[in-house]
A tleap script that builds the chain and sets N, CA, C and O, in Angstrom:
source leaprc.protein.ff14SB
mol = sequence {
  NMET MET THR ALA MET THR ALA ASP ALA SER
  LYS GLY PRO PRO ARG ALA HIE LEU ARG HIE
  VAL GLU GLY MET ARG ALA VAL ALA ALA ILE
  ALA VAL LEU PHE ASN HIE GLY PHE ALA GLN
  VAL TRP ASP GLY GLY LYS ASP PRO ALA GLY
  PRO LEU SER VAL PHE LYS TYR PHE MET VAL
  LEU GLY HIE LEU ALA VAL SER VAL PHE ILE
  VAL ILE SER GLY PHE CYS LEU MET MET PRO
  VAL VAL ARG ALA GLY GLU LEU ARG GLY GLY
  VAL ARG ASN PHE PHE GLN ARG ARG ALA ARG
  ARG ILE LEU PRO PRO TYR TYR SER ALA LEU
  ALA LEU SER LEU LEU LEU ILE TRP LEU VAL
  ILE GLY GLU PRO THR GLY THR LEU TRP ASP
  CVAL
}
set mol.1.N position { 36.836 33.335 31.478 }
set mol.1.CA position { 35.889 33.801 30.970 }
set mol.1.C position { 34.888 32.617 30.298 }
set mol.1.O position { 35.258 32.264 29.178 }
set mol.2.N position { 33.868 32.058 30.731 }
set mol.2.CA position { 33.061 30.711 30.396 }
set mol.2.C position { 31.974 31.147 29.111 }
set mol.2.O position { 31.436 32.247 29.231 }
set mol.3.N position { 31.783 30.679 28.422 }
set mol.3.CA position { 30.689 30.776 27.362 }
set mol.3.C position { 29.783 29.739 27.702 }
set mol.3.O position { 29.834 29.001 28.685 }
set mol.4.N position { 28.796 29.764 26.618 }
set mol.4.CA position { 27.895 28.951 26.861 }
set mol.4.C position { 28.201 27.450 26.297 }
set mol.4.O position { 27.539 26.446 26.555 }
set mol.5.N position { 29.396 27.534 25.442 }
set mol.5.CA position { 29.869 26.313 25.175 }
set mol.5.C position { 30.756 25.333 25.763 }
set mol.5.O position { 30.876 24.128 25.538 }
set mol.6.N position { 31.359 26.116 26.572 }
set mol.6.CA position { 32.414 25.637 27.726 }
set mol.6.C position { 31.642 24.692 28.740 }
set mol.6.O position { 30.427 24.533 28.850 }
set mol.7.N position { 32.668 24.114 29.444 }
set mol.7.CA position { 32.141 23.218 30.579 }
set mol.7.C position { 33.202 23.182 31.605 }
set mol.7.O position { 34.416 23.283 31.427 }
set mol.8.N position { 32.578 23.027 32.664 }
set mol.8.CA position { 33.492 22.765 33.899 }
set mol.8.C position { 33.861 21.139 33.717 }
set mol.8.O position { 33.142 20.235 33.292 }
set mol.9.N position { 35.177 21.102 34.171 }
set mol.9.CA position { 35.517 19.412 34.191 }
set mol.9.C position { 35.021 18.621 34.814 }
set mol.9.O position { 35.134 17.456 34.434 }
set mol.10.N position { 34.444 18.847 35.741 }
set mol.10.CA position { 33.254 18.175 36.832 }
set mol.10.C position { 32.428 17.593 36.126 }
set mol.10.O position { 32.290 16.372 36.052 }
set mol.11.N position { 31.617 18.678 35.369 }
set mol.11.CA position { 30.204 18.403 34.822 }
set mol.11.C position { 30.373 17.538 33.381 }
set mol.11.O position { 29.443 17.216 32.642 }
set mol.12.N position { 31.241 17.361 33.257 }
set mol.12.CA position { 30.930 16.618 31.667 }
set mol.12.C position { 31.452 17.476 30.349 }
set mol.12.O position { 32.158 18.485 30.352 }
set mol.13.N position { 30.908 16.790 29.261 }
set mol.13.CA position { 31.173 17.760 27.791 }
set mol.13.C position { 30.095 18.985 27.644 }
set mol.13.O position { 28.997 18.942 28.198 }
set mol.14.N position { 30.431 19.826 27.025 }
set mol.14.CA position { 29.486 20.699 26.808 }
set mol.14.C position { 28.146 20.456 26.191 }
set mol.14.O position { 28.167 19.557 25.350 }
set mol.15.N position { 27.150 20.943 26.361 }
set mol.15.CA position { 25.841 20.748 25.864 }
set mol.15.C position { 25.232 21.717 24.658 }
set mol.15.O position { 24.571 22.684 25.036 }
set mol.16.N position { 25.366 21.568 23.591 }
set mol.16.CA position { 24.941 22.477 22.754 }
set mol.16.C position { 23.512 22.663 22.510 }
set mol.16.O position { 22.797 21.662 22.548 }
set mol.17.N position { 22.912 23.999 22.223 }
set mol.17.CA position { 21.691 23.940 22.186 }
set mol.17.C position { 21.173 24.950 21.268 }
set mol.17.O position { 21.076 26.176 21.241 }
set mol.18.N position { 20.730 23.455 20.153 }
set mol.18.CA position { 20.398 24.428 19.027 }
set mol.18.C position { 19.513 25.450 18.659 }
set mol.18.O position { 18.599 24.991 17.974 }
set mol.19.N position { 19.443 26.467 18.816 }
set mol.19.CA position { 17.800 27.416 19.124 }
set mol.19.C position { 16.932 27.422 17.698 }
set mol.19.O position { 15.727 27.660 17.615 }
set mol.20.N position { 17.691 27.154 16.770 }
set mol.20.CA position { 17.303 26.974 15.132 }
set mol.20.C position { 16.232 25.665 15.230 }
set mol.20.O position { 15.155 25.542 14.646 }
set mol.21.N position { 16.710 24.992 15.904 }
set mol.21.CA position { 15.932 23.534 15.893 }
set mol.21.C position { 14.830 23.483 17.042 }
set mol.21.O position { 13.867 22.727 16.915 }
set mol.22.N position { 14.924 23.995 17.751 }
set mol.22.CA position { 13.645 24.394 18.514 }
set mol.22.C position { 13.026 25.369 18.360 }
set mol.22.O position { 11.944 25.452 18.940 }
set mol.23.N position { 13.554 26.618 17.401 }
set mol.23.CA position { 12.386 27.042 16.956 }
set mol.23.C position { 11.310 26.336 15.680 }
set mol.23.O position { 10.156 26.753 15.580 }
set mol.24.N position { 11.748 25.439 14.917 }
set mol.24.CA position { 11.308 24.636 14.052 }
set mol.24.C position { 10.202 23.908 14.876 }
set mol.24.O position { 9.008 24.051 14.609 }
set mol.25.N position { 10.575 23.262 15.708 }
set mol.25.CA position { 9.969 22.541 16.621 }
set mol.25.C position { 8.681 23.491 17.123 }
set mol.25.O position { 7.589 23.063 16.748 }
set mol.26.N position { 8.666 24.257 17.618 }
set mol.26.CA position { 7.630 25.785 18.195 }
set mol.26.C position { 6.785 25.988 17.097 }
set mol.26.O position { 5.556 26.036 17.136 }
set mol.27.N position { 7.608 26.122 15.975 }
set mol.27.CA position { 6.693 26.579 14.782 }
set mol.27.C position { 5.728 25.391 14.251 }
set mol.27.O position { 4.616 25.665 13.802 }
set mol.28.N position { 6.178 24.127 14.318 }
set mol.28.CA position { 5.213 22.754 14.062 }
set mol.28.C position { 4.149 22.851 15.269 }
set mol.28.O position { 2.934 22.853 15.072 }
set mol.29.N position { 4.726 22.929 16.498 }
set mol.29.CA position { 3.603 23.042 17.756 }
set mol.29.C position { 2.404 24.017 17.572 }
set mol.29.O position { 1.282 23.723 17.985 }
set mol.30.N position { 2.721 25.361 16.847 }
set mol.30.CA position { 1.912 26.465 16.753 }
set mol.30.C position { 0.926 25.859 15.587 }
set mol.30.O position { -0.286 25.881 15.798 }
set mol.31.N position { 1.405 25.351 14.433 }
set mol.31.CA position { 0.542 24.806 13.367 }
set mol.31.C position { -0.342 23.821 13.982 }
set mol.31.O position { -1.550 23.824 13.746 }
set mol.32.N position { 0.224 22.966 14.774 }
set mol.32.CA position { -0.875 21.765 14.961 }
set mol.32.C position { -1.513 22.412 16.441 }
set mol.32.O position { -2.003 21.619 17.245 }
set mol.33.N position { -1.489 23.476 16.666 }
set mol.33.CA position { -2.582 24.291 17.842 }
set mol.33.C position { -3.539 25.072 17.184 }
set mol.33.O position { -4.655 25.273 17.663 }
set mol.34.N position { -3.050 25.661 15.787 }
set mol.34.CA position { -3.610 26.230 15.048 }
set mol.34.C position { -5.329 25.268 14.465 }
set mol.34.O position { -6.523 25.562 14.523 }
set mol.35.N position { -4.466 23.961 13.897 }
set mol.35.CA position { -4.988 22.662 13.167 }
set mol.35.C position { -6.085 22.602 14.691 }
set mol.35.O position { -7.273 22.693 14.382 }
set mol.36.N position { -5.982 22.549 15.293 }
set mol.36.CA position { -6.848 21.972 16.697 }
set mol.36.C position { -7.869 22.946 16.842 }
set mol.36.O position { -9.019 22.662 17.177 }
set mol.37.N position { -7.470 24.080 16.596 }
set mol.37.CA position { -8.246 25.411 16.767 }
set mol.37.C position { -9.557 25.333 15.767 }
set mol.37.O position { -10.765 25.146 15.913 }
set mol.38.N position { -8.694 25.566 14.722 }
set mol.38.CA position { -9.969 25.409 13.494 }
set mol.38.C position { -10.647 24.193 13.778 }
set mol.38.O position { -11.740 24.536 14.228 }
set mol.39.N position { -10.573 22.905 13.753 }
set mol.39.CA position { -11.454 21.830 14.144 }
set mol.39.C position { -12.069 22.195 14.830 }
set mol.39.O position { -13.140 22.048 14.241 }
set mol.40.N position { -12.377 22.751 16.027 }
set mol.40.CA position { -13.066 23.114 16.941 }
set mol.40.C position { -14.438 23.667 16.533 }
set mol.40.O position { -15.505 23.488 17.120 }
set mol.41.N position { -14.155 24.544 15.144 }
set mol.41.CA position { -15.257 25.646 14.769 }
set mol.41.C position { -15.412 25.173 13.604 }
set mol.41.O position { -16.312 25.700 12.950 }
set mol.42.N position { -14.693 24.150 13.002 }
set mol.42.CA position { -15.079 23.641 11.279 }
set mol.42.C position { -16.145 22.622 11.600 }
set mol.42.O position { -16.096 21.741 12.457 }
set mol.43.N position { -17.439 22.998 10.473 }
set mol.43.CA position { -18.397 21.866 10.993 }
set mol.43.C position { -18.217 20.502 9.916 }
set mol.43.O position { -19.066 19.616 9.823 }
set mol.44.N position { -17.211 20.531 9.305 }
set mol.44.CA position { -16.556 19.465 8.720 }
set mol.44.C position { -17.498 19.263 7.284 }
set mol.44.O position { -17.018 18.420 6.526 }
set mol.45.N position { -18.466 19.762 6.920 }
set mol.45.CA position { -19.069 19.766 5.665 }
set mol.45.C position { -18.480 20.743 4.348 }
set mol.45.O position { -18.031 20.355 3.269 }
set mol.46.N position { -18.643 22.050 4.820 }
set mol.46.CA position { -17.987 22.970 3.945 }
set mol.46.C position { -16.858 23.840 4.359 }
set mol.46.O position { -16.579 24.013 5.545 }
set mol.47.N position { -16.247 24.357 3.432 }
set mol.47.CA position { -15.061 25.058 3.708 }
set mol.47.C position { -15.748 26.528 4.086 }
set mol.47.O position { -16.870 26.953 3.813 }
set mol.48.N position { -14.553 27.200 4.884 }
set mol.48.CA position { -15.442 28.420 5.438 }
set mol.48.C position { -14.760 29.719 4.412 }
set mol.48.O position { -13.807 29.663 3.634 }
set mol.49.N position { -15.628 30.824 4.751 }
set mol.49.CA position { -15.772 31.599 3.960 }
set mol.49.C position { -15.540 32.683 3.810 }
set mol.49.O position { -16.006 32.908 4.927 }
set mol.50.N position { -15.142 33.983 3.363 }
set mol.50.CA position { -14.395 35.051 3.759 }
set mol.50.C position { -13.197 35.007 4.209 }
set mol.50.O position { -12.391 34.196 3.752 }
set mol.51.N position { -12.928 35.741 5.035 }
set mol.51.CA position { -11.503 35.816 5.574 }
set mol.51.C position { -10.751 34.600 6.445 }
set mol.51.O position { -9.541 34.500 6.645 }
set mol.52.N position { -11.896 33.634 6.941 }
set mol.52.CA position { -11.574 32.432 7.486 }
set mol.52.C position { -11.392 31.401 6.736 }
set mol.52.O position { -11.289 30.231 7.102 }
set mol.53.N position { -11.335 31.996 5.249 }
set mol.53.CA position { -11.006 30.634 4.232 }
set mol.53.C position { -9.364 30.734 4.361 }
set mol.53.O position { -8.778 30.432 3.322 }
set mol.54.N position { -8.811 30.985 5.105 }
set mol.54.CA position { -7.083 30.971 5.173 }
set mol.54.C position { -6.763 29.462 6.009 }
set mol.54.O position { -6.043 28.491 5.775 }
set mol.55.N position { -7.758 29.863 7.149 }
set mol.55.CA position { -7.965 28.751 8.069 }
set mol.55.C position { -8.114 26.981 7.338 }
set mol.55.O position { -7.918 25.933 7.953 }
set mol.56.N position { -8.433 27.107 6.173 }
set mol.56.CA position { -8.550 25.466 5.629 }
set mol.56.C position { -7.259 24.750 5.334 }
set mol.56.O position { -7.035 23.543 5.245 }
set mol.57.N position { -6.408 25.867 5.195 }
set mol.57.CA position { -5.002 25.171 4.910 }
set mol.57.C position { -4.556 24.554 6.172 }
set mol.57.O position { -3.954 23.486 6.289 }
set mol.58.N position { -4.967 25.449 7.197 }
set mol.58.CA position { -4.117 24.823 8.616 }
set mol.58.C position { -4.411 22.959 8.710 }
set mol.58.O position { -3.678 22.153 9.284 }
set mol.59.N position { -5.774 22.637 7.914 }
set mol.59.CA position { -6.322 21.405 8.145 }
set mol.59.C position { -5.095 20.312 7.481 }
set mol.59.O position { -4.638 19.432 8.211 }
set mol.60.N position { -4.599 20.468 5.977 }
set mol.60.CA position { -3.280 20.004 5.548 }
set mol.60.C position { -2.186 20.324 6.202 }
set mol.60.O position { -1.226 19.556 6.142 }
set mol.61.N position { -2.125 21.323 6.832 }
set mol.61.CA position { -0.589 21.787 7.277 }
set mol.61.C position { -0.717 20.944 8.845 }
set mol.61.O position { 0.022 20.019 9.182 }
set mol.62.N position { -1.413 21.304 9.359 }
set mol.62.CA position { -1.362 20.644 10.603 }
set mol.62.C position { -1.190 18.989 10.886 }
set mol.62.O position { -0.895 18.450 11.953 }
set mol.63.N position { -1.439 18.431 9.724 }
set mol.63.CA position { -1.291 17.018 9.735 }
set mol.63.C position { 0.407 16.813 9.306 }
set mol.63.O position { 0.955 15.825 9.795 }
set mol.64.N position { 0.998 17.460 8.669 }
set mol.64.CA position { 2.001 17.922 8.195 }
set mol.64.C position { 3.328 18.111 9.316 }
set mol.64.O position { 4.442 17.603 9.442 }
set mol.65.N position { 2.434 19.248 10.112 }
set mol.65.CA position { 3.472 19.584 11.400 }
set mol.65.C position { 3.700 18.534 12.385 }
set mol.65.O position { 4.711 18.374 13.069 }
set mol.66.N position { 2.700 17.884 12.371 }
set mol.66.CA position { 2.575 16.658 13.263 }
set mol.66.C position { 3.660 15.856 13.034 }
set mol.66.O position { 4.406 15.589 13.976 }
set mol.67.N position { 3.921 15.326 11.673 }
set mol.67.CA position { 4.925 14.779 11.365 }
set mol.67.C position { 6.515 15.222 11.799 }
set mol.67.O position { 7.412 14.682 12.447 }
set mol.68.N position { 6.361 16.451 11.107 }
set mol.68.CA position { 7.282 17.697 11.277 }
set mol.68.C position { 7.950 17.447 13.047 }
set mol.68.O position { 9.096 17.097 13.331 }
set mol.69.N position { 6.951 17.720 13.900 }
set mol.69.CA position { 7.571 17.804 15.327 }
set mol.69.C position { 7.727 16.000 15.467 }
set mol.69.O position { 8.905 15.707 15.666 }
set mol.70.N position { 7.262 15.384 15.435 }
set mol.70.CA position { 7.702 13.871 16.060 }
set mol.70.C position { 9.170 13.866 15.143 }
set mol.70.O position { 10.068 13.576 15.934 }
set mol.71.N position { 9.656 14.055 13.947 }
set mol.71.CA position { 11.224 14.050 13.677 }
set mol.71.C position { 12.245 15.046 14.304 }
set mol.71.O position { 13.470 14.944 14.374 }
set mol.72.N position { 11.370 16.095 14.768 }
set mol.72.CA position { 12.211 17.083 15.092 }
set mol.72.C position { 12.478 16.480 16.643 }
set mol.72.O position { 13.635 16.403 17.054 }
set mol.73.N position { 11.636 16.166 17.264 }
set mol.73.CA position { 11.640 15.725 18.610 }
set mol.73.C position { 12.883 14.522 18.571 }
set mol.73.O position { 13.831 14.490 19.354 }
set mol.74.N position { 12.621 13.525 17.432 }
set mol.74.CA position { 13.734 12.319 17.811 }
set mol.74.C position { 15.141 12.792 17.264 }
set mol.74.O position { 16.192 12.183 17.467 }
set mol.75.N position { 15.041 13.707 16.701 }
set mol.75.CA position { 16.413 14.318 16.382 }
set mol.75.C position { 17.090 14.816 17.848 }
set mol.75.O position { 18.187 14.438 18.260 }
set mol.76.N position { 16.407 15.521 18.368 }
set mol.76.CA position { 16.868 16.207 19.806 }
set mol.76.C position { 17.098 15.133 20.702 }
set mol.76.O position { 18.054 15.202 21.475 }
set mol.77.N position { 16.269 14.051 20.696 }
set mol.77.CA position { 16.493 13.224 21.459 }
set mol.77.C position { 17.474 12.227 21.338 }
set mol.77.O position { 17.898 11.575 22.292 }
set mol.78.N position { 17.923 12.074 19.900 }
set mol.78.CA position { 19.534 11.326 19.786 }
set mol.78.C position { 20.721 12.002 19.461 }
set mol.78.O position { 21.711 11.492 18.937 }
set mol.79.N position { 20.549 13.379 19.854 }
set mol.79.CA position { 21.395 14.491 19.892 }
set mol.79.C position { 22.650 14.062 21.076 }
set mol.79.O position { 23.857 13.981 20.846 }
set mol.80.N position { 22.074 13.868 22.145 }
set mol.80.CA position { 23.638 13.522 23.212 }
set mol.80.C position { 23.548 11.774 22.983 }
set mol.80.O position { 24.539 11.292 23.531 }
set mol.81.N position { 22.763 10.782 22.411 }
set mol.81.CA position { 23.335 9.874 22.135 }
set mol.81.C position { 24.555 9.781 21.017 }
set mol.81.O position { 25.517 9.034 21.194 }
set mol.82.N position { 24.419 10.574 19.913 }
set mol.82.CA position { 25.413 10.771 18.837 }
set mol.82.C position { 26.637 11.421 19.644 }
set mol.82.O position { 27.715 10.833 19.734 }
set mol.83.N position { 26.428 12.513 20.148 }
set mol.83.CA position { 27.825 13.398 20.639 }
set mol.83.C position { 28.329 12.102 21.737 }
set mol.83.O position { 29.495 11.743 21.573 }
set mol.84.N position { 27.593 11.433 22.758 }
set mol.84.CA position { 28.665 10.395 23.373 }
set mol.84.C position { 29.069 9.011 22.729 }
set mol.84.O position { 29.705 8.161 23.353 }
set mol.85.N position { 28.663 8.867 21.481 }
set mol.85.CA position { 28.852 8.026 21.006 }
set mol.85.C position { 28.563 6.519 21.216 }
set mol.85.O position { 29.284 5.628 20.766 }
set mol.86.N position { 27.304 6.295 22.032 }
set mol.86.CA position { 26.795 5.255 22.824 }
set mol.86.C position { 25.814 5.784 23.591 }
set mol.86.O position { 25.637 6.906 24.065 }
set mol.87.N position { 25.043 4.484 23.634 }
set mol.87.CA position { 23.801 4.812 24.414 }
set mol.87.C position { 23.636 4.685 25.837 }
set mol.87.O position { 23.530 3.566 26.339 }
set mol.88.N position { 23.598 5.954 26.680 }
set mol.88.CA position { 24.100 5.497 28.078 }
set mol.88.C position { 22.985 4.454 29.012 }
set mol.88.O position { 21.824 4.770 29.270 }
set mol.89.N position { 23.670 3.132 29.440 }
set mol.89.CA position { 22.664 2.710 30.270 }
set mol.89.C position { 22.357 1.623 29.232 }
set mol.89.O position { 21.630 0.736 29.681 }
set mol.90.N position { 22.734 1.474 27.954 }
set mol.90.CA position { 21.913 0.886 27.381 }
set mol.90.C position { 20.640 0.938 26.493 }
set mol.90.O position { 19.837 1.829 26.769 }
set mol.91.N position { 20.290 -0.066 25.259 }
set mol.91.CA position { 19.002 0.127 24.939 }
set mol.91.C position { 17.856 -0.367 26.087 }
set mol.91.O position { 16.693 0.035 26.089 }
set mol.92.N position { 18.391 -1.256 26.995 }
set mol.92.CA position { 16.708 -1.727 27.712 }
set mol.92.C position { 16.680 -0.753 28.541 }
set mol.92.O position { 15.558 -0.410 28.915 }
set mol.93.N position { 17.906 0.013 29.098 }
set mol.93.CA position { 17.680 1.376 30.273 }
set mol.93.C position { 16.950 2.466 29.435 }
set mol.93.O position { 16.069 3.228 29.833 }
set mol.94.N position { 17.447 2.391 28.313 }
set mol.94.CA position { 16.790 3.915 27.491 }
set mol.94.C position { 15.132 3.540 27.382 }
set mol.94.O position { 14.277 4.421 27.480 }
set mol.95.N position { 14.789 2.039 27.156 }
set mol.95.CA position { 13.216 2.097 27.203 }
set mol.95.C position { 12.277 2.227 28.228 }
set mol.95.O position { 11.152 2.707 28.365 }
set mol.96.N position { 13.413 1.424 29.149 }
set mol.96.CA position { 12.621 1.640 30.681 }
set mol.96.C position { 12.727 3.317 31.217 }
set mol.96.O position { 11.872 3.906 31.878 }
set mol.97.N position { 13.737 3.748 30.833 }
set mol.97.CA position { 13.429 5.423 31.252 }
set mol.97.C position { 12.565 6.287 30.396 }
set mol.97.O position { 12.343 7.418 30.829 }
set mol.98.N position { 11.980 5.901 29.121 }
set mol.98.CA position { 10.987 6.206 28.312 }
set mol.98.C position { 9.839 5.829 28.932 }
set mol.98.O position { 8.872 6.586 29.012 }
set mol.99.N position { 9.856 4.631 29.417 }
set mol.99.CA position { 8.397 3.984 29.771 }
set mol.99.C position { 7.885 4.979 30.674 }
set mol.99.O position { 6.938 5.742 30.485 }
set mol.100.N position { 8.794 4.851 31.895 }
set mol.100.CA position { 8.346 5.653 33.359 }
set mol.100.C position { 8.211 7.066 32.827 }
set mol.100.O position { 7.461 7.778 33.495 }
set mol.101.N position { 8.827 7.672 31.674 }
set mol.101.CA position { 8.261 8.919 31.309 }
set mol.101.C position { 7.106 9.277 30.588 }
set mol.101.O position { 6.466 10.314 30.769 }
set mol.102.N position { 6.870 8.451 29.819 }
set mol.102.CA position { 5.997 8.501 28.941 }
set mol.102.C position { 4.595 8.029 29.454 }
set mol.102.O position { 3.692 8.865 29.483 }
set mol.103.N position { 4.311 6.517 29.932 }
set mol.103.CA position { 3.423 5.985 29.993 }
set mol.103.C position { 2.364 6.543 31.007 }
set mol.103.O position { 1.238 6.805 30.585 }
set mol.104.N position { 2.704 6.750 32.430 }
set mol.104.CA position { 2.299 7.494 33.221 }
set mol.104.C position { 1.381 8.687 32.530 }
set mol.104.O position { 0.178 8.440 32.438 }
set mol.105.N position { 1.762 9.708 32.137 }
set mol.105.CA position { 0.756 10.488 31.731 }
set mol.105.C position { 0.065 10.323 30.476 }
set mol.105.O position { -0.598 11.201 29.924 }
set mol.106.N position { 0.243 9.224 30.083 }
set mol.106.CA position { -0.513 8.479 28.908 }
set mol.106.C position { -1.952 8.246 29.046 }
set mol.106.O position { -3.013 8.626 28.550 }
set mol.107.N position { -1.492 7.417 29.979 }
set mol.107.CA position { -2.701 6.428 30.262 }
set mol.107.C position { -3.651 7.245 31.513 }
set mol.107.O position { -4.824 6.915 31.684 }
set mol.108.N position { -2.971 8.389 32.391 }
set mol.108.CA position { -3.701 9.489 32.735 }
set mol.108.C position { -4.531 10.125 31.920 }
set mol.108.O position { -5.656 10.475 32.277 }
set mol.109.N position { -4.030 10.339 30.708 }
set mol.109.CA position { -4.683 11.809 29.551 }
set mol.109.C position { -5.934 10.576 29.110 }
set mol.109.O position { -7.115 10.924 29.136 }
set mol.110.N position { -5.566 9.174 28.722 }
set mol.110.CA position { -6.378 8.250 28.149 }
set mol.110.C position { -7.637 7.975 29.354 }
set mol.110.O position { -8.722 7.675 28.855 }
set mol.111.N position { -7.611 8.022 30.336 }
set mol.111.CA position { -8.441 7.677 31.189 }
set mol.111.C position { -9.298 9.013 31.523 }
set mol.111.O position { -10.507 8.925 31.740 }
set mol.112.N position { -8.611 10.260 31.554 }
set mol.112.CA position { -9.400 11.346 31.600 }
set mol.112.C position { -10.313 11.415 30.529 }
set mol.112.O position { -11.503 11.652 30.738 }
set mol.113.N position { -9.900 11.244 29.502 }
set mol.113.CA position { -10.336 11.385 27.812 }
set mol.113.C position { -11.817 10.599 27.912 }
set mol.113.O position { -12.892 11.115 27.607 }
set mol.114.N position { -11.630 9.261 28.401 }
set mol.114.CA position { -12.897 8.142 28.260 }
set mol.114.C position { -13.836 8.772 29.130 }
set mol.114.O position { -14.983 9.021 28.756 }
set mol.115.N position { -13.228 9.158 30.765 }
set mol.115.CA position { -14.026 9.487 31.785 }
set mol.115.C position { -15.259 10.923 30.784 }
set mol.115.O position { -16.489 10.937 30.732 }
set mol.116.N position { -14.367 11.800 30.232 }
set mol.116.CA position { -14.848 12.979 30.074 }
set mol.116.C position { -16.255 12.683 28.717 }
set mol.116.O position { -17.344 13.230 28.542 }
set mol.117.N position { -15.475 11.487 27.933 }
set mol.117.CA position { -16.519 10.998 26.713 }
set mol.117.C position { -17.891 10.649 27.874 }
set mol.117.O position { -18.964 11.253 27.862 }
set mol.118.N position { -17.633 9.882 28.530 }
set mol.118.CA position { -18.668 8.858 29.375 }
set mol.118.C position { -19.611 9.930 30.043 }
set mol.118.O position { -20.812 9.672 29.961 }
set mol.119.N position { -19.297 10.954 30.615 }
set mol.119.CA position { -19.819 11.781 31.391 }
set mol.119.C position { -20.434 13.254 30.978 }
set mol.119.O position { -21.520 13.688 31.362 }
set mol.120.N position { -19.434 13.974 30.051 }
set mol.120.CA position { -19.851 15.342 29.288 }
set mol.120.C position { -19.944 15.336 27.825 }
set mol.120.O position { -20.837 15.867 27.164 }
set mol.121.N position { -18.920 14.673 27.379 }
set mol.121.CA position { -18.828 15.211 25.821 }
set mol.121.C position { -19.178 13.780 24.906 }
set mol.121.O position { -18.434 13.497 23.966 }
set mol.122.N position { -20.245 12.983 25.213 }
set mol.122.CA position { -20.576 11.786 24.662 }
set mol.122.C position { -21.354 11.688 23.430 }
set mol.122.O position { -21.399 10.715 22.678 }
set mol.123.N position { -22.117 13.092 23.276 }
set mol.123.CA position { -23.064 13.576 22.427 }
set mol.123.C position { -22.200 14.133 20.784 }
set mol.123.O position { -21.109 14.700 20.836 }
set mol.124.N position { -22.826 13.881 19.598 }
set mol.124.CA position { -22.233 14.806 18.750 }
set mol.124.C position { -22.021 16.395 19.096 }
set mol.124.O position { -22.816 16.849 19.919 }
set mol.125.N position { -21.144 17.193 18.619 }
set mol.125.CA position { -20.793 18.303 18.736 }
set mol.125.C position { -21.050 19.226 17.811 }
set mol.125.O position { -21.119 20.432 18.047 }
set mol.126.N position { -21.260 18.504 16.317 }
set mol.126.CA position { -21.298 19.424 15.282 }
set mol.126.C position { -19.899 20.030 14.685 }
set mol.126.O position { -19.824 20.822 13.745 }
set mol.127.N position { -18.836 19.502 15.413 }
set mol.127.CA position { -17.502 19.940 14.974 }
set mol.127.C position { -17.138 18.837 13.870 }
set mol.127.O position { -17.788 17.935 13.342 }
set mol.128.N position { -15.455 19.426 13.714 }
set mol.128.CA position { -14.698 18.192 12.814 }
set mol.128.C position { -14.659 16.851 13.409 }
set mol.128.O position { -14.671 15.859 12.680 }
set mol.129.N position { -14.608 16.751 14.825 }
set mol.129.CA position { -14.670 15.564 15.538 }
set mol.129.C position { -15.650 14.758 15.505 }
set mol.129.O position { -15.514 13.638 15.998 }
set mol.130.N position { -16.583 15.062 15.047 }
set mol.130.CA position { -17.864 14.301 14.974 }
set mol.130.C position { -17.953 13.196 13.275 }
set mol.130.O position { -18.577 12.191 12.934 }
set mol.131.N position { -17.031 14.042 12.678 }
set mol.131.CA position { -16.841 13.412 11.481 }
set mol.131.C position { -15.957 12.141 11.440 }
set mol.131.O position { -15.770 11.554 10.374 }
savepdb mol mol.pdb
quit
């Protein structure tokens, strides 16, 4: 009987999946999501009143959560390297693979954002993004 940690000899070493690390990354991503949602409705001048006042803490928490998310993502990227004891293909190959994976969606999102600013949302909105 095979478990999640055993591997077939032809498939290489077993891959550990650290669910608690993925859970921490998910919590950080949700905090960033709430931060962005609150930024859409906050006018930037005064704190919200009443039951919505709890959301002002997401402004601080959201900035921290971005850092936590980046650190955990870096940890997850380095786990296979540490497990193997070397960087498969070398440093140059690593950066080439990252560039092929990251740069196309980055430049697409940048172009779409600039297009939207130019055509649709170039005027002040009365939200945090105007500040």
